[in-house]
Legacy VTK file of the C-alpha trace (Angstrom):
# vtk DataFile Version 3.0
C-alpha trace
ASCII
DATASET POLYDATA
POINTS 110 float
170.933 48.610 86.557
167.552 46.933 86.712
164.323 47.104 84.792
162.373 45.726 81.877
161.674 47.179 78.468
159.967 50.430 79.317
161.742 51.225 82.616
165.408 51.515 83.507
166.734 52.314 86.992
170.392 53.115 87.601
172.577 54.107 90.534
174.734 56.845 88.984
176.790 58.052 91.976
177.107 57.532 95.676
178.934 59.266 98.471
178.784 59.608 102.248
175.627 61.753 102.262
174.600 61.762 98.607
173.120 59.138 96.339
172.271 59.929 92.708
169.834 57.693 90.844
168.293 57.791 87.387
164.930 56.474 86.291
164.086 56.468 82.599
161.408 55.198 80.248
157.847 54.412 81.243
156.895 54.339 84.914
153.404 52.898 84.765
151.309 50.165 86.354
153.543 47.464 84.849
156.931 48.972 85.741
156.088 50.795 88.983
156.826 47.717 91.164
160.316 47.437 89.638
161.013 51.120 90.230
159.637 50.866 93.764
161.893 47.909 94.618
164.892 49.778 93.216
164.153 52.964 95.195
163.459 50.978 98.360
166.778 49.135 98.015
168.655 52.391 97.466
166.980 54.067 100.437
167.817 51.049 102.580
171.491 51.968 102.411
171.088 55.570 103.504
171.989 57.172 106.813
170.298 60.214 108.369
171.255 63.369 106.530
171.587 61.677 103.133
170.121 63.375 100.080
168.860 61.014 97.398
168.587 62.745 94.024
166.493 60.982 91.401
167.067 62.068 87.804
163.704 61.836 86.037
164.849 63.586 82.855
164.523 60.341 80.881
160.984 59.523 82.012
158.645 59.500 79.002
155.536 58.230 80.810
154.644 58.739 84.461
151.320 57.252 85.520
149.470 57.527 88.822
151.209 54.302 89.867
154.572 55.979 89.236
153.564 59.058 91.219
152.571 56.771 94.089
155.993 55.112 93.998
157.745 58.484 94.228
155.528 59.662 97.080
156.107 56.458 99.045
159.851 56.739 98.418
159.819 60.313 99.707
158.033 59.171 102.880
160.471 56.280 103.323
163.412 58.670 102.947
161.930 61.020 105.546
161.366 58.107 107.918
165.070 57.303 107.624
166.106 60.929 108.191
167.072 61.330 104.534
165.673 63.549 101.810
164.476 62.472 98.363
164.367 65.035 95.576
163.965 64.794 91.809
166.305 66.788 89.581
166.101 67.149 86.642
162.556 66.201 85.697
161.338 65.653 82.132
158.558 67.993 80.969
156.105 65.082 80.745
156.869 63.840 84.253
156.766 67.403 85.629
153.303 67.936 84.154
151.962 64.780 85.822
153.603 65.655 89.158
152.212 69.196 88.962
148.714 67.896 88.198
148.996 65.528 91.164
150.247 68.331 93.417
153.505 66.479 94.152
156.614 68.622 94.400
159.936 66.792 94.537
162.242 69.560 93.356
165.168 70.484 95.600
165.034 73.840 97.316
167.019 76.371 95.327
169.095 78.952 97.074
168.412 82.543 96.002
LINES 1 111
110 0 1 2 3 4 5 6 7 8 9 10 11 12 13 14 15 16 17 18 19 20 21 22 23 24 25 26 27 28 29 30 31 32 33 34 35 36 37 38 39 40 41 42 43 44 45 46 47 48 49 50 51 52 53 54 55 56 57 58 59 60 61 62 63 64 65 66 67 68 69 70 71 72 73 74 75 76 77 78 79 80 81 82 83 84 85 86 87 88 89 90 91 92 93 94 95 96 97 98 99 100 101 102 103 104 105 106 107 108 109
């Protein structure tokens, strides 16, 4: 676990092709660098075909800086042949992501 008051990042589970993470609290201009370092470190240990699931259900504040972190993490995952998705997402974080036009939800099977 890493973070400062306002942001908490946790590795909750890991497996051969799955990594589950949780980010909670405020992801803003002050905490975004911490969250970015955490996501980058977690993506560094992935192999092609890995799905990285980020639980954003505990995010109370998501600023533009936080959205940027998530977008960069998604690009980094794709560069490594992995996939980054967010599930679940708090209503507040979902609203910001929707307004920014960023969709991180996993594809649901019908």
